[in-house]
mmCIF file of the N, C-alpha and C atoms, coordinates in Angstrom:
data_MODEL
# 
_entry.id   MODEL 
# 
loop_
_atom_site.group_PDB 
_atom_site.id 
_atom_site.type_symbol 
_atom_site.label_atom_id 
_atom_site.label_alt_id 
_atom_site.label_comp_id 
_atom_site.label_asym_id 
_atom_site.label_entity_id 
_atom_site.label_seq_id 
_atom_site.pdbx_PDB_ins_code 
_atom_site.Cartn_x 
_atom_site.Cartn_y 
_atom_site.Cartn_z 
_atom_site.occupancy 
_atom_site.B_iso_or_equiv 
_atom_site.pdbx_formal_charge 
_atom_site.auth_seq_id 
_atom_site.auth_comp_id 
_atom_site.auth_asym_id 
_atom_site.auth_atom_id 
_atom_site.pdbx_PDB_model_num 
ATOM 1   N N  . MET A 1 1  ? 146.779 195.249 -0.863 1.00 0.00 ? 1  MET A N  1 
ATOM 2   C CA . MET A 1 1  ? 147.277 194.161 -0.064 1.00 0.00 ? 1  MET A CA 1 
ATOM 3   C C  . MET A 1 1  ? 146.766 192.770 -0.688 1.00 0.00 ? 1  MET A C  1 
ATOM 4   N N  . ALA A 1 2  ? 147.201 191.877 -0.444 1.00 0.00 ? 2  ALA A N  1 
ATOM 5   C CA . ALA A 1 2  ? 146.895 190.675 -1.142 1.00 0.00 ? 2  ALA A CA 1 
ATOM 6   C C  . ALA A 1 2  ? 146.293 189.873 -0.851 1.00 0.00 ? 2  ALA A C  1 
ATOM 7   N N  . THR A 1 3  ? 145.088 189.351 -1.738 1.00 0.00 ? 3  THR A N  1 
ATOM 8   C CA . THR A 1 3  ? 144.317 188.103 -0.916 1.00 0.00 ? 3  THR A CA 1 
ATOM 9   C C  . THR A 1 3  ? 144.817 186.839 -0.750 1.00 0.00 ? 3  THR A C  1 
ATOM 10  N N  . PRO A 1 4  ? 144.744 185.605 0.399  1.00 0.00 ? 4  PRO A N  1 
ATOM 11  C CA . PRO A 1 4  ? 144.913 185.170 0.346  1.00 0.00 ? 4  PRO A CA 1 
ATOM 12  C C  . PRO A 1 4  ? 144.714 183.966 -0.338 1.00 0.00 ? 4  PRO A C  1 
ATOM 13  N N  . THR A 1 5  ? 145.582 182.850 -1.130 1.00 0.00 ? 5  THR A N  1 
ATOM 14  C CA . THR A 1 5  ? 145.051 181.816 -1.935 1.00 0.00 ? 5  THR A CA 1 
ATOM 15  C C  . THR A 1 5  ? 144.766 180.491 -1.098 1.00 0.00 ? 5  THR A C  1 
ATOM 16  N N  . THR A 1 6  ? 144.533 180.038 -1.752 1.00 0.00 ? 6  THR A N  1 
ATOM 17  C CA . THR A 1 6  ? 143.981 178.303 -1.774 1.00 0.00 ? 6  THR A CA 1 
ATOM 18  C C  . THR A 1 6  ? 144.666 177.295 0.001  1.00 0.00 ? 6  THR A C  1 
ATOM 19  N N  . ALA A 1 7  ? 145.743 177.397 -1.074 1.00 0.00 ? 7  ALA A N  1 
ATOM 20  C CA . ALA A 1 7  ? 147.181 177.563 -0.298 1.00 0.00 ? 7  ALA A CA 1 
ATOM 21  C C  . ALA A 1 7  ? 147.034 178.152 1.766  1.00 0.00 ? 7  ALA A C  1 
ATOM 22  N N  . ASN A 1 8  ? 147.002 179.393 1.314  1.00 0.00 ? 8  ASN A N  1 
ATOM 23  C CA . ASN A 1 8  ? 146.680 179.462 2.988  1.00 0.00 ? 8  ASN A CA 1 
ATOM 24  C C  . ASN A 1 8  ? 145.738 179.423 3.329  1.00 0.00 ? 8  ASN A C  1 
ATOM 25  N N  . LEU A 1 9  ? 145.097 179.462 2.788  1.00 0.00 ? 9  LEU A N  1 
ATOM 26  C CA . LEU A 1 9  ? 143.711 179.084 3.896  1.00 0.00 ? 9  LEU A CA 1 
ATOM 27  C C  . LEU A 1 9  ? 143.809 178.126 4.288  1.00 0.00 ? 9  LEU A C  1 
ATOM 28  N N  . ILE A 1 10 ? 143.804 176.433 3.151  1.00 0.00 ? 10 ILE A N  1 
ATOM 29  C CA . ILE A 1 10 ? 144.170 175.360 3.319  1.00 0.00 ? 10 ILE A CA 1 
ATOM 30  C C  . ILE A 1 10 ? 145.263 175.518 4.875  1.00 0.00 ? 10 ILE A C  1 
ATOM 31  N N  . PHE A 1 11 ? 146.036 175.967 4.961  1.00 0.00 ? 11 PHE A N  1 
ATOM 32  C CA . PHE A 1 11 ? 146.921 175.699 5.608  1.00 0.00 ? 11 PHE A CA 1 
ATOM 33  C C  . PHE A 1 11 ? 146.412 176.292 7.109  1.00 0.00 ? 11 PHE A C  1 
ATOM 34  N N  . ALA A 1 12 ? 145.789 177.574 6.841  1.00 0.00 ? 12 ALA A N  1 
ATOM 35  C CA . ALA A 1 12 ? 145.487 177.903 7.967  1.00 0.00 ? 12 ALA A CA 1 
ATOM 36  C C  . ALA A 1 12 ? 144.288 177.593 8.776  1.00 0.00 ? 12 ALA A C  1 
ATOM 37  N N  . PHE A 1 13 ? 143.133 177.054 8.015  1.00 0.00 ? 13 PHE A N  1 
ATOM 38  C CA . PHE A 1 13 ? 142.357 176.413 8.649  1.00 0.00 ? 13 PHE A CA 1 
ATOM 39  C C  . PHE A 1 13 ? 142.491 174.713 8.749  1.00 0.00 ? 13 PHE A C  1 
ATOM 40  N N  . VAL A 1 14 ? 142.815 174.126 8.446  1.00 0.00 ? 14 VAL A N  1 
ATOM 41  C CA . VAL A 1 14 ? 142.691 172.707 8.231  1.00 0.00 ? 14 VAL A CA 1 
ATOM 42  C C  . VAL A 1 14 ? 143.946 172.090 9.070  1.00 0.00 ? 14 VAL A C  1 
ATOM 43  N N  . PHE A 1 15 ? 144.934 172.777 8.466  1.00 0.00 ? 15 PHE A N  1 
ATOM 44  C CA . PHE A 1 15 ? 145.858 172.053 9.490  1.00 0.00 ? 15 PHE A CA 1 
ATOM 45  C C  . PHE A 1 15 ? 145.675 172.686 11.361 1.00 0.00 ? 15 PHE A C  1 
ATOM 46  N N  . PRO A 1 16 ? 145.462 173.340 11.531 1.00 0.00 ? 16 PRO A N  1 
ATOM 47  C CA . PRO A 1 16 ? 144.825 173.309 13.394 1.00 0.00 ? 16 PRO A CA 1 
ATOM 48  C C  . PRO A 1 16 ? 143.864 172.638 13.415 1.00 0.00 ? 16 PRO A C  1 
ATOM 49  N N  . LEU A 1 17 ? 143.098 172.215 13.022 1.00 0.00 ? 17 LEU A N  1 
ATOM 50  C CA . LEU A 1 17 ? 141.891 171.691 12.923 1.00 0.00 ? 17 LEU A CA 1 
ATOM 51  C C  . LEU A 1 17 ? 142.757 169.789 13.487 1.00 0.00 ? 17 LEU A C  1 
ATOM 52  N N  . THR A 1 18 ? 143.487 169.037 11.842 1.00 0.00 ? 18 THR A N  1 
ATOM 53  C CA . THR A 1 18 ? 144.240 167.701 12.299 1.00 0.00 ? 18 THR A CA 1 
ATOM 54  C C  . THR A 1 18 ? 144.268 168.264 13.277 1.00 0.00 ? 18 THR A C  1 
ATOM 55  N N  . LEU A 1 19 ? 145.736 168.846 14.318 1.00 0.00 ? 19 LEU A N  1 
ATOM 56  C CA . LEU A 1 19 ? 146.161 169.131 15.586 1.00 0.00 ? 19 LEU A CA 1 
ATOM 57  C C  . LEU A 1 19 ? 144.884 168.594 16.453 1.00 0.00 ? 19 LEU A C  1 
ATOM 58  N N  . LEU A 1 20 ? 144.393 169.249 16.413 1.00 0.00 ? 20 LEU A N  1 
ATOM 59  C CA . LEU A 1 20 ? 142.944 169.152 17.142 1.00 0.00 ? 20 LEU A CA 1 
ATOM 60  C C  . LEU A 1 20 ? 142.323 167.794 17.414 1.00 0.00 ? 20 LEU A C  1 
ATOM 61  N N  . LEU A 1 21 ? 141.952 166.803 16.031 1.00 0.00 ? 21 LEU A N  1 
ATOM 62  C CA . LEU A 1 21 ? 141.726 165.719 15.862 1.00 0.00 ? 21 LEU A CA 1 
ATOM 63  C C  . LEU A 1 21 ? 142.680 164.927 16.389 1.00 0.00 ? 21 LEU A C  1 
ATOM 64  N N  . VAL A 1 22 ? 143.764 165.375 16.616 1.00 0.00 ? 22 VAL A N  1 
ATOM 65  C CA . VAL A 1 22 ? 144.994 163.997 17.006 1.00 0.00 ? 22 VAL A CA 1 
ATOM 66  C C  . VAL A 1 22 ? 145.359 164.066 18.014 1.00 0.00 ? 22 VAL A C  1 
ATOM 67  N N  . THR A 1 23 ? 145.041 165.455 18.725 1.00 0.00 ? 23 THR A N  1 
ATOM 68  C CA . THR A 1 23 ? 144.849 166.038 20.073 1.00 0.00 ? 23 THR A CA 1 
ATOM 69  C C  . THR A 1 23 ? 143.936 165.111 20.867 1.00 0.00 ? 23 THR A C  1 
ATOM 70  N N  . ILE A 1 24 ? 142.438 165.267 20.130 1.00 0.00 ? 24 ILE A N  1 
ATOM 71  C CA . ILE A 1 24 ? 141.436 164.525 20.743 1.00 0.00 ? 24 ILE A CA 1 
ATOM 72  C C  . ILE A 1 24 ? 141.657 163.159 20.700 1.00 0.00 ? 24 ILE A C  1 
ATOM 73  N N  . PHE A 1 25 ? 141.862 162.577 19.534 1.00 0.00 ? 25 PHE A N  1 
ATOM 74  C CA . PHE A 1 25 ? 141.929 160.867 19.727 1.00 0.00 ? 25 PHE A CA 1 
ATOM 75  C C  . PHE A 1 25 ? 143.272 160.521 20.871 1.00 0.00 ? 25 PHE A C  1 
ATOM 76  N N  . THR A 1 26 ? 144.436 161.647 20.852 1.00 0.00 ? 26 THR A N  1 
ATOM 77  C CA . THR A 1 26 ? 145.348 160.646 21.175 1.00 0.00 ? 26 THR A CA 1 
ATOM 78  C C  . THR A 1 26 ? 145.146 160.355 22.913 1.00 0.00 ? 26 THR A C  1 
ATOM 79  N N  . SER A 1 27 ? 143.729 161.745 23.716 1.00 0.00 ? 27 SER A N  1 
ATOM 80  C CA . SER A 1 27 ? 144.091 161.803 24.621 1.00 0.00 ? 27 SER A CA 1 
ATOM 81  C C  . SER A 1 27 ? 142.599 160.488 24.607 1.00 0.00 ? 27 SER A C  1 
ATOM 82  N N  . ILE A 1 28 ? 141.768 160.694 23.604 1.00 0.00 ? 28 ILE A N  1 
ATOM 83  C CA . ILE A 1 28 ? 140.971 158.910 24.774 1.00 0.00 ? 28 ILE A CA 1 
ATOM 84  C C  . ILE A 1 28 ? 141.386 158.000 24.570 1.00 0.00 ? 28 ILE A C  1 
ATOM 85  N N  . LYS A 1 29 ? 142.889 157.471 23.762 1.00 0.00 ? 29 LYS A N  1 
ATOM 86  C CA . LYS A 1 29 ? 143.300 156.788 23.499 1.00 0.00 ? 29 LYS A CA 1 
ATOM 87  C C  . LYS A 1 29 ? 144.392 156.282 24.815 1.00 0.00 ? 29 LYS A C  1 
ATOM 88  N N  . ILE A 1 30 ? 144.684 157.451 25.130 1.00 0.00 ? 30 ILE A N  1 
ATOM 89  C CA . ILE A 1 30 ? 145.337 157.146 26.954 1.00 0.00 ? 30 ILE A CA 1 
ATOM 90  C C  . ILE A 1 30 ? 144.006 157.375 27.580 1.00 0.00 ? 30 ILE A C  1 
ATOM 91  N N  . ALA A 1 31 ? 143.020 157.672 27.643 1.00 0.00 ? 31 ALA A N  1 
ATOM 92  C CA . ALA A 1 31 ? 142.157 157.695 29.524 1.00 0.00 ? 31 ALA A CA 1 
ATOM 93  C C  . ALA A 1 31 ? 141.499 155.976 28.875 1.00 0.00 ? 31 ALA A C  1 
ATOM 94  N N  . ASP A 1 32 ? 141.567 155.920 27.739 1.00 0.00 ? 32 ASP A N  1 
ATOM 95  C CA . ASP A 1 32 ? 140.898 154.160 27.598 1.00 0.00 ? 32 ASP A CA 1 
ATOM 96  C C  . ASP A 1 32 ? 141.857 153.680 28.041 1.00 0.00 ? 32 ASP A C  1 
ATOM 97  N N  . LYS A 1 33 ? 143.663 153.502 28.028 1.00 0.00 ? 33 LYS A N  1 
ATOM 98  C CA . LYS A 1 33 ? 144.351 152.476 28.877 1.00 0.00 ? 33 LYS A CA 1 
ATOM 99  C C  . LYS A 1 33 ? 144.806 152.741 29.900 1.00 0.00 ? 33 LYS A C  1 
ATOM 100 N N  . LEU A 1 34 ? 144.582 154.364 30.976 1.00 0.00 ? 34 LEU A N  1 
ATOM 101 C CA . LEU A 1 34 ? 144.530 154.327 31.831 1.00 0.00 ? 34 LEU A CA 1 
ATOM 102 C C  . LEU A 1 34 ? 143.574 154.183 32.383 1.00 0.00 ? 34 LEU A C  1 
ATOM 103 N N  . ASP A 1 35 ? 142.145 153.810 32.405 1.00 0.00 ? 35 ASP A N  1 
ATOM 104 C CA . ASP A 1 35 ? 140.862 152.672 32.487 1.00 0.00 ? 35 ASP A CA 1 
ATOM 105 C C  . ASP A 1 35 ? 141.628 150.776 32.745 1.00 0.00 ? 35 ASP A C  1 
ATOM 106 N N  . GLN A 1 36 ? 142.052 151.079 31.936 1.00 0.00 ? 36 GLN A N  1 
ATOM 107 C CA . GLN A 1 36 ? 142.162 149.065 31.991 1.00 0.00 ? 36 GLN A CA 1 
ATOM 108 C C  . GLN A 1 36 ? 143.412 149.357 32.866 1.00 0.00 ? 36 GLN A C  1 
ATOM 109 N N  . ASP A 1 37 ? 144.178 150.174 33.362 1.00 0.00 ? 37 ASP A N  1 
ATOM 110 C CA . ASP A 1 37 ? 145.099 149.280 34.194 1.00 0.00 ? 37 ASP A CA 1 
ATOM 111 C C  . ASP A 1 37 ? 144.470 149.780 35.131 1.00 0.00 ? 37 ASP A C  1 
ATOM 112 N N  . PHE A 1 38 ? 143.838 150.611 35.878 1.00 0.00 ? 38 PHE A N  1 
ATOM 113 C CA . PHE A 1 38 ? 143.226 150.802 37.092 1.00 0.00 ? 38 PHE A CA 1 
ATOM 114 C C  . PHE A 1 38 ? 142.509 149.910 37.130 1.00 0.00 ? 38 PHE A C  1 
ATOM 115 N N  . LEU A 1 39 ? 141.597 149.307 35.690 1.00 0.00 ? 39 LEU A N  1 
ATOM 116 C CA . LEU A 1 39 ? 140.119 148.341 36.231 1.00 0.00 ? 39 LEU A CA 1 
ATOM 117 C C  . LEU A 1 39 ? 141.342 146.588 36.379 1.00 0.00 ? 39 LEU A C  1 
ATOM 118 N N  . GLU A 1 40 ? 142.353 146.485 36.140 1.00 0.00 ? 40 GLU A N  1 
ATOM 119 C CA . GLU A 1 40 ? 143.708 145.418 36.295 1.00 0.00 ? 40 GLU A CA 1 
ATOM 120 C C  . GLU A 1 40 ? 143.798 146.139 38.059 1.00 0.00 ? 40 GLU A C  1 
ATOM 121 N N  . GLU A 1 41 ? 144.603 146.027 37.779 1.00 0.00 ? 41 GLU A N  1 
ATOM 122 C CA . GLU A 1 41 ? 144.778 147.602 39.318 1.00 0.00 ? 41 GLU A CA 1 
ATOM 123 C C  . GLU A 1 41 ? 143.998 146.534 40.510 1.00 0.00 ? 41 GLU A C  1 
ATOM 124 N N  . LEU A 1 42 ? 142.325 147.373 40.395 1.00 0.00 ? 42 LEU A N  1 
ATOM 125 C CA . LEU A 1 42 ? 141.483 147.158 41.223 1.00 0.00 ? 42 LEU A CA 1 
ATOM 126 C C  . LEU A 1 42 ? 141.205 144.489 40.774 1.00 0.00 ? 42 LEU A C  1 
ATOM 127 N N  . ALA A 1 43 ? 140.856 144.432 40.156 1.00 0.00 ? 43 ALA A N  1 
ATOM 128 C CA . ALA A 1 43 ? 141.556 142.692 39.875 1.00 0.00 ? 43 ALA A CA 1 
ATOM 129 C C  . ALA A 1 43 ? 142.493 142.300 41.015 1.00 0.00 ? 43 ALA A C  1 
ATOM 130 N N  . ILE A 1 44 ? 143.738 142.539 40.852 1.00 0.00 ? 44 ILE A N  1 
ATOM 131 C CA . ILE A 1 44 ? 144.844 142.194 41.348 1.00 0.00 ? 44 ILE A CA 1 
ATOM 132 C C  . ILE A 1 44 ? 144.408 142.559 43.166 1.00 0.00 ? 44 ILE A C  1 
ATOM 133 N N  . ASN A 1 45 ? 143.992 144.358 43.325 1.00 0.00 ? 45 ASN A N  1 
ATOM 134 C CA . ASN A 1 45 ? 143.495 143.667 44.913 1.00 0.00 ? 45 ASN A CA 1 
ATOM 135 C C  . ASN A 1 45 ? 142.344 142.776 45.496 1.00 0.00 ? 45 ASN A C  1 
ATOM 136 N N  . GLN A 1 46 ? 141.926 143.127 44.388 1.00 0.00 ? 46 GLN A N  1 
ATOM 137 C CA . GLN A 1 46 ? 140.538 142.112 45.198 1.00 0.00 ? 46 GLN A CA 1 
ATOM 138 C C  . GLN A 1 46 ? 141.094 140.724 44.995 1.00 0.00 ? 46 GLN A C  1 
ATOM 139 N N  . ALA A 1 47 ? 141.650 140.136 44.257 1.00 0.00 ? 47 ALA A N  1 
ATOM 140 C CA . ALA A 1 47 ? 141.850 138.901 44.532 1.00 0.00 ? 47 ALA A CA 1 
ATOM 141 C C  . ALA A 1 47 ? 143.574 138.582 45.646 1.00 0.00 ? 47 ALA A C  1 
ATOM 142 N N  . ILE A 1 48 ? 143.751 139.876 45.605 1.00 0.00 ? 48 ILE A N  1 
ATOM 143 C CA . ILE A 1 48 ? 144.796 140.028 46.777 1.00 0.00 ? 48 ILE A CA 1 
ATOM 144 C C  . ILE A 1 48 ? 144.035 139.685 47.962 1.00 0.00 ? 48 ILE A C  1 
ATOM 145 N N  . MET A 1 49 ? 143.107 140.907 47.933 1.00 0.00 ? 49 MET A N  1 
ATOM 146 C CA . MET A 1 49 ? 141.943 140.518 50.107 1.00 0.00 ? 49 MET A CA 1 
ATOM 147 C C  . MET A 1 49 ? 141.245 139.557 50.226 1.00 0.00 ? 49 MET A C  1 
ATOM 148 N N  . GLU A 1 50 ? 140.781 138.941 48.529 1.00 0.00 ? 50 GLU A N  1 
ATOM 149 C CA . GLU A 1 50 ? 140.229 137.168 48.709 1.00 0.00 ? 50 GLU A CA 1 
ATOM 150 C C  . GLU A 1 50 ? 141.271 136.496 49.681 1.00 0.00 ? 50 GLU A C  1 
ATOM 151 N N  . GLY A 1 51 ? 142.628 136.433 49.245 1.00 0.00 ? 51 GLY A N  1 
ATOM 152 C CA . GLY A 1 51 ? 143.547 135.377 49.217 1.00 0.00 ? 51 GLY A CA 1 
ATOM 153 C C  . GLY A 1 51 ? 143.901 135.901 50.936 1.00 0.00 ? 51 GLY A C  1 
ATOM 154 N N  . LYS A 1 52 ? 143.605 137.062 51.393 1.00 0.00 ? 52 LYS A N  1 
ATOM 155 C CA . LYS A 1 52 ? 143.905 137.415 52.542 1.00 0.00 ? 52 LYS A CA 1 
ATOM 156 C C  . LYS A 1 52 ? 142.964 136.770 52.880 1.00 0.00 ? 52 LYS A C  1 
ATOM 157 N N  . ASP A 1 53 ? 141.380 137.164 53.150 1.00 0.00 ? 53 ASP A N  1 
ATOM 158 C CA . ASP A 1 53 ? 139.549 137.160 53.889 1.00 0.00 ? 53 ASP A CA 1 
ATOM 159 C C  . ASP A 1 53 ? 140.268 134.946 53.903 1.00 0.00 ? 53 ASP A C  1 
ATOM 160 N N  . GLU A 1 54 ? 140.645 134.292 52.316 1.00 0.00 ? 54 GLU A N  1 
ATOM 161 C CA . GLU A 1 54 ? 140.687 132.757 52.907 1.00 0.00 ? 54 GLU A CA 1 
ATOM 162 C C  . GLU A 1 54 ? 142.144 132.523 54.138 1.00 0.00 ? 54 GLU A C  1 
ATOM 163 N N  . LYS A 1 55 ? 143.116 132.615 53.810 1.00 0.00 ? 55 LYS A N  1 
ATOM 164 C CA . LYS A 1 55 ? 144.209 133.031 54.445 1.00 0.00 ? 55 LYS A CA 1 
ATOM 165 C C  . LYS A 1 55 ? 143.689 133.022 56.411 1.00 0.00 ? 55 LYS A C  1 
ATOM 166 N N  . GLU A 1 56 ? 143.102 133.717 56.866 1.00 0.00 ? 56 GLU A N  1 
ATOM 167 C CA . GLU A 1 56 ? 142.481 134.668 57.996 1.00 0.00 ? 56 GLU A CA 1 
ATOM 168 C C  . GLU A 1 56 ? 141.252 133.307 58.353 1.00 0.00 ? 56 GLU A C  1 
ATOM 169 N N  . ASP A 1 57 ? 140.734 132.881 57.809 1.00 0.00 ? 57 ASP A N  1 
ATOM 170 C CA . ASP A 1 57 ? 139.247 132.056 58.065 1.00 0.00 ? 57 ASP A CA 1 
ATOM 171 C C  . ASP A 1 57 ? 139.773 130.708 58.358 1.00 0.00 ? 57 ASP A C  1 
ATOM 172 N N  . SER A 1 58 ? 141.489 129.656 57.313 1.00 0.00 ? 58 SER A N  1 
ATOM 173 C CA . SER A 1 58 ? 141.516 129.000 57.302 1.00 0.00 ? 58 SER A CA 1 
ATOM 174 C C  . SER A 1 58 ? 142.306 129.476 59.256 1.00 0.00 ? 58 SER A C  1 
ATOM 175 N N  . ARG A 1 59 ? 143.137 130.903 59.803 1.00 0.00 ? 59 ARG A N  1 
ATOM 176 C CA . ARG A 1 59 ? 143.635 130.375 60.876 1.00 0.00 ? 59 ARG A CA 1 
ATOM 177 C C  . ARG A 1 59 ? 142.714 130.912 61.648 1.00 0.00 ? 59 ARG A C  1 
ATOM 178 N N  . ALA A 1 60 ? 140.922 131.067 61.587 1.00 0.00 ? 60 ALA A N  1 
ATOM 179 C CA . ALA A 1 60 ? 140.682 130.967 62.397 1.00 0.00 ? 60 ALA A CA 1 
ATOM 180 C C  . ALA A 1 60 ? 139.866 130.008 63.140 1.00 0.00 ? 60 ALA A C  1 
ATOM 181 N N  . SER A 1 61 ? 139.632 128.998 61.910 1.00 0.00 ? 61 SER A N  1 
ATOM 182 C CA . SER A 1 61 ? 139.451 128.323 62.272 1.00 0.00 ? 61 SER A CA 1 
ATOM 183 C C  . SER A 1 61 ? 140.267 127.373 63.144 1.00 0.00 ? 61 SER A C  1 
ATOM 184 N N  . LEU A 1 62 ? 142.044 127.377 62.987 1.00 0.00 ? 62 LEU A N  1 
ATOM 185 C CA . LEU A 1 62 ? 142.732 126.776 63.351 1.00 0.00 ? 62 LEU A CA 1 
ATOM 186 C C  . LEU A 1 62 ? 142.915 127.024 64.678 1.00 0.00 ? 62 LEU A C  1 
ATOM 187 N N  . GLU A 1 63 ? 142.887 128.264 65.048 1.00 0.00 ? 63 GLU A N  1 
ATOM 188 C CA . GLU A 1 63 ? 142.236 128.547 66.592 1.00 0.00 ? 63 GLU A CA 1 
ATOM 189 C C  . GLU A 1 63 ? 141.536 128.163 67.390 1.00 0.00 ? 63 GLU A C  1 
ATOM 190 N N  . GLU A 1 64 ? 140.026 128.190 66.278 1.00 0.00 ? 64 GLU A N  1 
ATOM 191 C CA . GLU A 1 64 ? 138.961 127.657 67.293 1.00 0.00 ? 64 GLU A CA 1 
ATOM 192 C C  . GLU A 1 64 ? 138.897 126.201 68.079 1.00 0.00 ? 64 GLU A C  1 
ATOM 193 N N  . GLU A 1 65 ? 139.916 125.608 66.724 1.00 0.00 ? 65 GLU A N  1 
ATOM 194 C CA . GLU A 1 65 ? 140.381 123.979 66.842 1.00 0.00 ? 65 GLU A CA 1 
ATOM 195 C C  . GLU A 1 65 ? 140.960 123.660 68.421 1.00 0.00 ? 65 GLU A C  1 
ATOM 196 N N  . GLU A 1 66 ? 141.973 124.082 68.466 1.00 0.00 ? 66 GLU A N  1 
ATOM 197 C CA . GLU A 1 66 ? 143.171 124.365 69.577 1.00 0.00 ? 66 GLU A CA 1 
ATOM 198 C C  . GLU A 1 66 ? 142.929 125.585 70.564 1.00 0.00 ? 66 GLU A C  1 
ATOM 199 N N  . PRO A 1 67 ? 142.310 124.680 71.666 1.00 0.00 ? 67 PRO A N  1 
ATOM 200 C CA . PRO A 1 67 ? 141.836 125.508 73.739 1.00 0.00 ? 67 PRO A CA 1 
ATOM 201 C C  . PRO A 1 67 ? 143.306 126.591 73.614 1.00 0.00 ? 67 PRO A C  1 
ATOM 202 N N  . ALA A 1 68 ? 143.023 127.726 74.479 1.00 0.00 ? 68 ALA A N  1 
ATOM 203 C CA . ALA A 1 68 ? 144.307 128.842 74.458 1.00 0.00 ? 68 ALA A CA 1 
ATOM 204 C C  . ALA A 1 68 ? 144.376 128.204 75.747 1.00 0.00 ? 68 ALA A C  1 
ATOM 205 N N  . THR A 1 69 ? 145.952 127.342 76.105 1.00 0.00 ? 69 THR A N  1 
ATOM 206 C CA . THR A 1 69 ? 145.976 127.499 77.258 1.00 0.00 ? 69 THR A CA 1 
ATOM 207 C C  . THR A 1 69 ? 147.071 128.709 77.701 1.00 0.00 ? 69 THR A C  1 
ATOM 208 N N  . VAL A 1 70 ? 147.771 129.762 77.094 1.00 0.00 ? 70 VAL A N  1 
ATOM 209 C CA . VAL A 1 70 ? 148.765 130.261 76.863 1.00 0.00 ? 70 VAL A CA 1 
ATOM 210 C C  . VAL A 1 70 ? 148.673 131.664 77.565 1.00 0.00 ? 70 VAL A C  1 
ATOM 211 N N  . THR A 1 71 ? 148.476 132.157 78.770 1.00 0.00 ? 71 THR A N  1 
ATOM 212 C CA . THR A 1 71 ? 147.941 133.240 79.239 1.00 0.00 ? 71 THR A CA 1 
ATOM 213 C C  . THR A 1 71 ? 149.390 133.997 79.396 1.00 0.00 ? 71 THR A C  1 
ATOM 214 N N  . ARG A 1 72 ? 149.100 135.041 78.730 1.00 0.00 ? 72 ARG A N  1 
ATOM 215 C CA . ARG A 1 72 ? 149.905 136.189 78.819 1.00 0.00 ? 72 ARG A CA 1 
ATOM 216 C C  . ARG A 1 72 ? 150.767 136.907 80.035 1.00 0.00 ? 72 ARG A C  1 
ATOM 217 N N  . THR A 1 73 ? 151.658 137.338 80.616 1.00 0.00 ? 73 THR A N  1 
ATOM 218 C CA . THR A 1 73 ? 151.845 137.712 81.456 1.00 0.00 ? 73 THR A CA 1 
ATOM 219 C C  . THR A 1 73 ? 152.580 138.941 81.359 1.00 0.00 ? 73 THR A C  1 
ATOM 220 N N  . ARG A 1 74 ? 152.891 140.427 82.071 1.00 0.00 ? 74 ARG A N  1 
ATOM 221 C CA . ARG A 1 74 ? 154.075 141.508 81.776 1.00 0.00 ? 74 ARG A CA 1 
ATOM 222 C C  . ARG A 1 74 ? 154.832 140.952 82.870 1.00 0.00 ? 74 ARG A C  1 
ATOM 223 N N  . ASN A 1 75 ? 156.563 141.413 82.674 1.00 0.00 ? 75 ASN A N  1 
ATOM 224 C CA . ASN A 1 75 ? 157.561 141.096 83.850 1.00 0.00 ? 75 ASN A CA 1 
ATOM 225 C C  . ASN A 1 75 ? 158.039 142.496 83.782 1.00 0.00 ? 75 ASN A C  1 
ATOM 226 N N  . ARG A 1 76 ? 156.382 143.621 84.784 1.00 0.00 ? 76 ARG A N  1 
ATOM 227 C CA . ARG A 1 76 ? 157.515 144.542 85.163 1.00 0.00 ? 76 ARG A CA 1 
ATOM 228 C C  . ARG A 1 76 ? 157.649 144.424 86.529 1.00 0.00 ? 76 ARG A C  1 
ATOM 229 N N  . PRO A 1 77 ? 158.475 144.837 87.356 1.00 0.00 ? 77 PRO A N  1 
ATOM 230 C CA . PRO A 1 77 ? 159.175 145.982 88.190 1.00 0.00 ? 77 PRO A CA 1 
ATOM 231 C C  . PRO A 1 77 ? 157.648 145.945 89.267 1.00 0.00 ? 77 PRO A C  1 
ATOM 232 N N  . LYS A 1 78 ? 157.648 145.194 90.140 1.00 0.00 ? 78 LYS A N  1 
ATOM 233 C CA . LYS A 1 78 ? 156.459 145.634 91.475 1.00 0.00 ? 78 LYS A CA 1 
ATOM 234 C C  . LYS A 1 78 ? 157.027 147.285 91.965 1.00 0.00 ? 78 LYS A C  1 
ATOM 235 N N  . ARG A 1 79 ? 156.090 147.678 92.271 1.00 0.00 ? 79 ARG A N  1 
ATOM 236 C CA . ARG A 1 79 ? 156.695 149.599 92.962 1.00 0.00 ? 79 ARG A CA 1 
ATOM 237 C C  . ARG A 1 79 ? 157.114 149.239 94.414 1.00 0.00 ? 79 ARG A C  1 
ATOM 238 N N  . GLU A 1 80 ? 157.445 150.069 94.570 1.00 0.00 ? 80 GLU A N  1 
ATOM 239 C CA . GLU A 1 80 ? 157.935 150.015 96.175 1.00 0.00 ? 80 GLU A CA 1 
ATOM 240 C C  . GLU A 1 80 ? 157.220 151.423 96.432 1.00 0.00 ? 80 GLU A C  1 
ATOM 241 N N  . ALA A 1 81 ? 156.282 151.496 97.500 1.00 0.00 ? 81 ALA A N  1 
ATOM 242 C CA . ALA A 1 81 ? 155.918 152.362 98.101 1.00 0.00 ? 81 ALA A CA 1 
ATOM 243 C C  . ALA A 1 81 ? 156.389 153.266 99.498 1.00 0.00 ? 81 ALA A C  1 
# 
């Protein structure tokens, strides 16, 4: 039975460890990118919601100033008994 050479031992232990480290660092990089994208999307959504709030506030102030003179009626036919 032949004993493993130094090159075989290096290939058997260092190569899998290198692949494992590359996988770990790549996953960390991807996770950071996803976190950054998520935070940017949250900021965009927050800005949109603030814009909607401002529009609603301006509409509310306009509605308060104008008197409500229009009444809604339904045009349904009357029942005959």
